[in-house]
N, C-alpha and C positions, 0 to 999 in steps of 0.2 A: 542553468538551474531551472527546474520545473516544479510546479506546485499544483495540488488539487485539494479542494475543500469539499467535504460532504454537504449535501443539500441542507441539512439541519445545523451546519456550522460546528458540530461536535468534534469532528476529526479533520486533521490536516496531514497530508503526506507530501514530502518534498524529496526530490532526487537532486542531489548536489553534484554538479559535474556529471561524470559517468560512473562514479565510484562509491556513492553513499546514499542509503535510503533512511529517512527519518520520519517517524509518525508521532504526532501529538494528539492527545485527547483532552477535551475540556473537562475540568473538574467542577465540583460544587461551588467553588469560589470564583467561577467564570474565568479561570486562568487555564492555560494549557500545560499539561505535563507530558514530557517526552516518554513514550512507552515502548518505543522500538527504535533501534539504530543498528545498522549493519553495513559493513563494507560489501557492496554488491555491484558488479558492473552490469547495468541493465540497459536494454534498448527501448522497452515499453513498460508502462505501468498504468494502473487505473484504480480508482477508489469507488466502492459501491455507493449508491445514492445515500444510504443510511450511515455510511462510515463504519459498518460492522465487519467489513472485509475489504481486502485489497489484493491485487495481483501484480506480479512483475514478470518480465521475460528477461532471462540472462542474455547478455550481449554475446558472450563467447560460444555458447552451445544451444541457444534458442530453447531453453527449458522454461516453461511457464510454471510459476509457483503461486498458489492461492493461500492466503492467510486469513484467519477469522479471529475476531475479538472474543476472548474468553477470560473472564475475571480480570479485566483491564490489562490484558496482555494479548498480543497477537501470536497465534500458533499456526504453523504450517499444516495444512490439511490435505493438500493435493499437489501433485506434480505431473506435468505432461510435456514430453519432448516435442521437438520440431514445430514450435509455434513462433510466429513472427509478428502478427498483429492480433491483439486481444483487447477486449473492453467489456464492461458490464452493460447489460441493456437497461432500460429505464426503470425496471423493477428490481434490479440488483441480482 
């Protein structure tokens, strides 16, 4: 299992085994709500420094997917094939 936390502590992303991605976002009561969960076999993932976006790379076909936070839900905004190593830079 692998976990990343945004710099501001507002977002947590976890990859459980090789088959599940879960994202939590801190609410106004300082608790975390699960806002995304999907069965997805991934090899790489990263969370932006501000927690407003994350990316994953599919293990089976090396497709990178980028998700962005909109109205407290993550939405897919970009896909790129043939990626194996990816990450956000320090500015996101």
